[in-house]
N, C-alpha and C positions, 0 to 999 in steps of 0.2 A: 550341531557343531558349535563349539564355544570359541568365538573369536576373541583375540586379545589385541591390545593396541600395537600397531606396527612399530617395530623397533628401528627407527630411522637413523639413529646416530651412526650406525655402522655403514650406512649407505652413502654418506657424504664425507668428502675430504675437505681439509682446510683450504682457504683461498691461497695460502702460500704454496701448498703442494700443487694445486691446479695451475697456478700461474707459471710453473716451470715450462710447460709446453711439451716436454719430452718424458718418456717413461724413465723412472728412476727405481732404484732398489726399494726405497721406502714406499713409493706408490704401489709397486708391484705387490709387496707384502701386505699392503693395506686393503687390497681388493677382496671382495667377498667371493669365496669359491663355491659355486653353485653345483649341487648334485641332484639329479632327478630321482624321485622316490616312487610316486604312484599317482594315478588319477582317482578321484572319488568314484564310488560305485555307479553313480549316474553319469559319469563322464563330464560333468560340468566344471569341476575344479581340479587343479593340479597341486600336488604336494611336492615341495622340494626343500632341500637343506641348503643352508648358507654357513660356511665356515669362515671365521675371522681369527686373526692371530693377534695376540697381545705381546708387543715387543718387550715390555718391562717384565712381565711374568714368564715370558718365553713359553707360552702355552696357546693352544687353539681351543675354540669353543664352536660347537655346531648347533644351530637352531633350526627348527622346523617351521616352514611357512606354508600357507595355503593361498591360492589365488584363483579367481575365475579366469577363464581363458582369454578374456580381453586384456588381462594384465593390469587393469586399472585398480583392482581391489586386492592388494597383497597384504596379508596380515601374518604376524608371527604367532605361532601357537605355543611353542615351548618357551620356558623362561630363559632369560639371558643367562649365559655362562653354564648352561646345561647341555650335555651331549644328547642329541636327538636324531632319530632316523628310523629305518626299518618299519615303514608304514604298513599297517594291515587293518582289517575291519572285522568286528565280531558279527554274530548272526543277525543283529539288528541294524547293521550298517554303521555302527559307532566306531570312531577312530581309535586305534591303538598304535603305540609306537614305543621304540626303545628310548629310555631316558635314564641316564646314569646307570646303565647295566641292568635295568629292570623293565618289565612289561607294563607300560603305563596306559591306563584307560582314561581317555580324555573326558568322557561324559561324567564319570563319577570322580574324576580327579584323584586317582590313587593307583599305586602299584598293585598288580595282581599276583606277583610272585612272592616267594618266601625271602624275607630280608637276609642278605648275606650269600644267597645262592646266585649262580650265573645263569642268565637267560640271553643267549646270543642267537642271531640269525633266525629269528622265529618266523614261522609261517602258520596262518590260521586256516583251518579247513573250511570249505564251503558250508554254510550253515552255522559256523562258529562253535561247534561242539568240542573241537579238539585244537590243540596248539602243538606244533613241532618246533623244537629249538635245540641248540647245541650247548654243551657244557663240557668243560675239561674234566676228565676222569683219570685218576692215577691207576696205572695197570702194571708197570714194571717196578722191580725193586731198585731202590736207590742206595747210595752210600750209607745214608742214615739207617736204612733197613738192615743192611748187611753188618754194619758196625755201630750199633746203637750206643756203645760205650765211648765212641770217639766223636762227640758232637761238634768239636771244633776243627776236625780234619777237613781239608778243602778239596781233596782229590775226588775225581769221578772215574769210574771204571767202565770201559766200553769193550764189547767183544765183536761188534759188527758195524756195518754201515747202515744208515747215515747217522753218525753220532752227533752231527750238527747239520743244520739246514737253513740256508738263506741268511738269517741273522740271529738264530737262537741255537743253543745246545740242547740235545735230547735230555729231557728231565723225567722220563717215565710216565708222563701224562699224555692223553690223547683226546681229541675232540670226539664226543659221542652225541648221537641224536637221541633226544628224549621226546616222548609224546605224553601230553597230559590232558585231563578234562578241563575245559574252560567254562567259567561262569563269572558273573559280576562279583561273586564272593571270592574268586581267586583261581589259581591253578592247582589242581589236585590229581591224585592217582598217577603220578609221574612214572613212566616206564622207560628204561634205557633199552632201546631196540637193538643196541649193539653190545649188550652185556657180555663180558668175557672176551671181547675182541680187541686186540691191541692194534687198532687201526684208527685213522683220522677221517671223520666226516663231519662237516665239510673238510675237504682236502687242505693241506697246508702247502705253501704259506698264504695262498691267495684265495682259497675257496670261501664262499659266503652263502647267503640265503638263496642265491641263484642255483645252488647245488641241491635244492629241495623243491618239491612240487606236490600239491595235493590233487587227487582225481576229483572229478565233478561231484561224485557221490560221497566224497569224504572217506572212502573205505581204503584207499591206497595212498601210500606216500612213496614217491620216487626220490632217491637220493644217490649221490655220487661218492664212491669210495675206491681207494686202491688197497686191496686186501692182500698185500705183500709185506714181507719183513726183510730187514738186513740188506745184504748184497742184492737179493732179488728185487727189492724195492728201489735200490739206488740205481739200477741199470734199466728200469722199466718205466714207461709212461702209461702203462695199461690200467687206466681207471675204468670202472664199470658203472652201469646204471642198475641199481637195485630197487625192486618194488617190494615194499613191506605192506602186508595185509593186516589191518587193525583187528579183525575178528579172529583170524586163525593165528596171528602173530608169527606168520611164516614169511621168509624173505626169499625172493627170487632174483637171480642175476639174469637180466634180459639182454645183455650185450656181451655175453661170454665169447661169442664167435668173433667179436671185433677186438683187435689187439692193441690199438693205440688209445689216446685220450678219448673218453666219452664224458660229456659234461652238459650242464644246463638243461636238465629234463623239464619238459612242459607238457602237461596234459591238454588236449584240445578242449575248447569250450563245450562241444557237443558230447564229450565223454567217450568218444570212440577210439581215440588215438593218444599215444604219447610220442613226443618228438624230442630229439636231442642233437647236439653237435658231436661229431665223431671224427677222429683222425685215424687214418688207415694203418699206419706203421708204428709198431712198438719201438720206443726209443727216440722217435723224432718229434720233439716238442713243438716244432713249427710246421708240421704237416698241414695240408689243406683241411680246413674244417668242412666236412660234409654234413648235410642235414639228413638225419635218419628219422623216418616215421614208422612206428609200429602199430599195427591193428591190434587193439586190446582183446578182441575175440579170437581171431585166428593166430595171433602172435607172429604174423608174417611181417617182415621188415622191408622197407623200401628206401634205397639211397636216392633221395630226390635230386641231388645236385651232382650226380656222378658224371654227367656230360658237360658240366659247367666248369670253366677254367678259373673260377674265383673262389676265394675263401671267406667264409662268413665270420663276422665278429660276434653278433648277437641276433636273436630273432624273437618274434612275438606272433602268436596266432591272431588271425582275424576273428571277430566275434562269431561269424557263421562257420568257422572252421574250414572254409573253402580256399583259403590262401594263407601265406605266411609273409610277414614283413621282416626285413632284416637290414642291418647296416654292414658295410664291408669296405675295405680299402680298395679304391678303384681309380687308377691313373693319377695318383698323387693327392687324393683327398679321400674322405670317408663319406660315402653316399648311401641313400636309402633305395631299397629295391623291394618289389613285390614278386613273390613266387606263387603263381596260380596253380592249384593242385588238381585241376579238372582231369588231366590225363596222367596223373602222377602215380596212381596205384596199380601198377602192372609190372610184369617182369622186365619191361623196357620202358621205364618212366619217361614221359615227355612233358615235364612241366613247362610253363611259360614264365620266363624271367623278364621283368619290366623295370627299367630304371625310373625312379620317381623324382629324385632330386638331382640338381646339377649346381655347379658353381665352386668357387675357391673357398670352401669351408668344410669342416668336419661335422657330421652328425654323430656325436660320440656315444650317446645312449638313446634308446627308445623307451620312453616312460609308459606310453599307453596309446590307446585309440579313442578318439572322441568324435563320433559321427563320421564325417568324411576327412578327418585330419589325424595325422600322426603327431603326437606330442613328444618332443625330443629335447636334448640339450645340443647346442651348437657352438663351435668355436671357429676362429680363424687366427692367423698369426698376429693380428692386432687386437683381439678381443678374447677375454676369458669366457668360460662357458656361461650361457644363459639359456633359459627355456624358450623354445620356439614351437609353433604349431605349423605343420606342413600339409597342404592339401594333397590327398592321396592321388588324385587324378591329374592335377596340373603341376604339382611340385612347388607351387607358390608358398612362400614361407612368411610368417609374421612373428615378430618378437612378442613374447608373453612376459617374461620377467625382465626387470630393468635394474638389477642389483648394482651394477657398476656404471650405469649411464652417466651419473654425475662425475665420476672420476675421468671417464674417457672424453667428456666434453672439453676438458682442459688439456688434452694430449693430442698432438699432431700425429696421425697414423703414419706408419712407415710404408712406402710403396713396395709392393711385392710383385715380382714378375716371373713368368715361366720362361726359361731358356732351354732350348733343346741342344743336347751335347752329342756329338758324333764320337762314339767310343772306338777303341783301338781295333775291335773286331767288327766295325761297321754297323753297330746298332745305334738306335736313337734313344737317348736317356734324358729324362726330365731333371732339371735342376731348378729348385726354387732359389731365387735371388732376392734378398731383402735389402733395401736401401735405407740410408738415414732419412729422417723426416724432412729435412731441408735439402734433399739431394739436388746437386747441380751437376749435370753431365759434363760440364767444362772443367770441373775440378778432378783431382785424383784423390782416392780414398784408400786407407789401409783395408785389407780384405781378409776375412776369415773363411777358411774351408771347414765346414761343419761335418763331422763324421758321425753317423748315426750308430746307435747300439743295436742290440738284438741277439745275434746278428740279423735275424729275420724279423725286424720290426719295421712297420711302415713309416715313411717320412712324409707326413701329410700336413694338413693345416691345423695341427694340434697347438695347444697353448701351454707350454711348460712354465712352471713357476721357478725353475732353476735355469735350465737351458732355454732361456727366453729370447727368441730372435728379435722381438721388438725392443727389448732392453739393449741387446748387443748393437743393433742398428742405431738406437737412440744415443749411443756413446760415440757415434761417428764412424762405425765400421760397416762395410758391405759384407753381407753373409751369403755364402754360396753353399747350398744344401742339396747335394745330388741324390737322386733315387738310384743308387748304385745296385749292382747285382746282389741278390739276396733279400730284396724287399718285396713284400706282398703288394698286390694291386696291379701287377703287370703280367699276370699269368704264372702258371706253376713252374715252367722252365726257368724263367728269370729268377724266381724266388729260390729255387733249389740249386742253382749253379754254385752258390757259395759253399755248400757243404763239402768239406774235404779240400777246399781251395781258398782258405782264409787270406793268405797273402798273395793271391794270384789276381784274377780278373777284377775283383771288386776294388783292390788297391789301385790297379791300373785305371779303373773307372774314375776314381778320385783325381788322379793325375790328369786324365783327359778333361775333367770338368774345370779344374783350376787353370789348366793351360788355355782352354777355349775362352773362358770368361775373362782371363787376363789379357786377351787381345782387345778388349774394350778400352777406350781411352781413359775411362774414369777409374781404372784399377791401378793402384800404385804397386808395380811389380817388385819394388824393393821393400815393401812392407806387407808381406803376406804371412799368415799364421795358419796352422792346422790345429783344430781343437776337437775333442770328443770324449765320450764316456762309454764304459763297458766295452763292447766290441769297437766302439768309436775310439776308446782309449787305446785298445790294441792297435787299431788302424794308425793312430798317431805315432805309436812306437815304431810301427813298420815304416811309415812315411819318413820318420827321422833318419832311417838308414837308406832310404831309396829316393829322396826328394831331389837330389842333384842341385842343391842350392836354390830351389824354388822358394823355400820358406825361411823366414827370419827367426821364428820362435815357435814353440809347441806347448800345448796344454793337454795332458792326459789324465783322465779321471777313471779310477778303478779299471784299468786295462790289464790284460794278460801280457806278460813280458817274456817269460820263459815257459814255453808250453810243456816241457817235460816236468818241471817242478809244479806247474799249475795242475797238471793231470793228477799228481799225487797229493794235492791239498784241497781241491775243490770237492763239492759234495754230490751234486746231481750227475752221476757218472754216465747216465744216458746221454746227456748233452755232450760231454767230452767224447764219448764213444761214437756218436753219430757225426758230429761236426768235424772231428779229427780222424774219423774212420776206425780208431782203435787206440790201444795203449802204446806208449813210446817204446816199450821193451819188445814189441813185436817187430822183427826185422822188416816185415812187409811195409811198415809205415815209417821207417827210419828216415828216408829221404824227405818225406813230407814234413816231418817234424823239423828237420834241418832247414827246409825251404821256408816254412811258414812261421818259425819262431823269431820274434824281434830280437832276442838276445844274440842271435847269430849274426846280426847286422850292426851290432852296437859299435864296432870299430869304425863304422862310417858316420857315426853321429858327429855333428859339427855345429849345432845350434843350441841356444838356451832352451831349457824345458822345465815347466811346472808340472809336478806330479801330485795328484790329489787322491787320498785314500781314506776309506772308512775302516776302523778297527774291527767292526762287527760284520764285515762283508765276508761271507764264507763261500760265495760263488767265485769271487776273485779275491783270494786271501791277501792280507796286507804285505806278505812277503814279496809279492810281485812288484809292488811299489818300492819296497826297500831295495830289491835287487836293481831296479831301473835307476833309482836315485843314486845308489852307490856307484853304478857304472858311469853315470854322467859325471859325478864328482871326481872319480878316479881318472876319467878322461880329461879333467880340467875344464869342463864346461860349466857355465853358470847354470845352476839348478836350484829348485826350491821344492821342498816336500811339505805339503799341507795335509796334516793328519788329523782325522776326527775319531778319537777312540770310542765314542759312543754312537757312531753312525754306521749303517750298513752299506749296501750297494748304492743307496740313494741318501742324500742329505735332507732330512725331513724336519729337523728342529729349527725354529724360527731364527734364533740368533746365529746358529751354525750356518743357516742358509744365507743370511745377510753377509756373514763373514766370508763364506764361499764366494759370493759375487764380488765383494770388495777385493779379495785377493786375486780373483780371476782378472778383473780389469786393471788392478795395480800392476800385475805381471805384464799385461799387454802394453800399458803405458811405459813401463820401464824397458821392455825388450823389443817393442815393435815401433 
């Protein structure tokens, strides 16, 4: 392994920034964003990426680092200002990684691919003879193909769904998986294993290298794909696990009997099994993730977690294939668990589930296993991700990477407290309450009710670089973040209650939370606001019509306002059909649309509102924001529309992100 001088400039902030004592927008955006990659083959070193943002250039750069597990010897491998990640190893154990879109061999210091061609999401087979990777392949005719004599015409022609998805329009190209021969001389004999298929693998928009896995003998490649088109694709979440055999070039669908999402296939180290995560119901994107394990000889499948009331985020096999380690949302944080497989392979599986970690933090990713430790990334509401090593038996954790230690040394952390809320239906609900760094219980503070998106996403100890609780509290606000109905980590029933009841119990949960916390003497009941994005933005629109003067101001980011018009303009119809139970023109659902659509309550709006929207958000199209803003102004209410024409559902560009935060807090200063 070739080590290079550690690039320390990014790890230290100026004395002026550190002297401020509180988190600021500039400090937040100067932090290094750590991503877990891989362990070395001997388990002694960890590879991780660090992303930094350049405010002047409005760009990010990602570098690859290696560190021993003591954390005392961290070195940057890739050059400054190069994008690096996707760590893998050749047959000799030599490091390879993605660098500027190419497959880079660290030992010989050169790219192995053909210049100008795309090599994304690559996986190297055991033994290093083959490499699997994805590349965009044009499959459908475009306007230029149909009308070659009209090169300046700007129109596109579509005949079915989904003509746009998430933040891009359909362009006739698809992700395909290729397999090539790998040697120090380069990548050769490339084969498109999906030739002629107009489908995406990895899946879009979020699929990556985790959608591919090699078998121990290097003869099989497992991959994930949704082999559906048009309307059939738009209404279904039925992805499948396919096994491609290198020698016969035949593909088998091994999850055909499973009707929901199937993803993240992993072959066991002993070569006997393949496991994956599976959701049971087609159309339900937030169903419980079950762990399915298939015997490669008998092809018999076992649902290992059928009797467990939790949903898995990600998993990894133990080296001896006798257990699986996973992370999952659990009671308000993301924790590590072990699933022992001793009694798992029967018609009535009885695996043993054991919680490894505890505490008010999230183990967001599992990088690998080194001896008796799991190597992971960890966050809490006061700290961005860092690499940690966690003892499998005791759960004791120790920090490995220290990318942002220098920055946090100058920042006073915000106190974070668990408060239990009694809901209207007599349930107990956790609310995270985040206080200003210099919190004084004898003073009164303006208070923000934070409404989570999803709608079925966990509200845990995550560290967002936009909806950052530490930054909000550092501005002098108390933040109340309830685990309302619809969130995983509290059992299946709690998670599923929200489907078909968007404007019902979950909104009442928010009111219960703000009412109970407001009884504390430190809450200024005359200065309360409701803020949120996505389903949280929808929740803010609903609360604006239901709050009965609880709130003084509102901020809604990318929220649904008119559910009827939203149904006709969104893209993933499975989501709308499941969570709203069906289309608005079906009389069976007419009352539900009337009850749950915020635009039906707009006549009750009586407070200022900031509405934020991305022009390339096709999950919640921008017309939703325009309708809400128009309604507010026609009612004579103070309102502001913050519109990002080049952003999607999330604001990702650096200067846009800083502007977002400036406008967010400016609005609160002016109206709260």
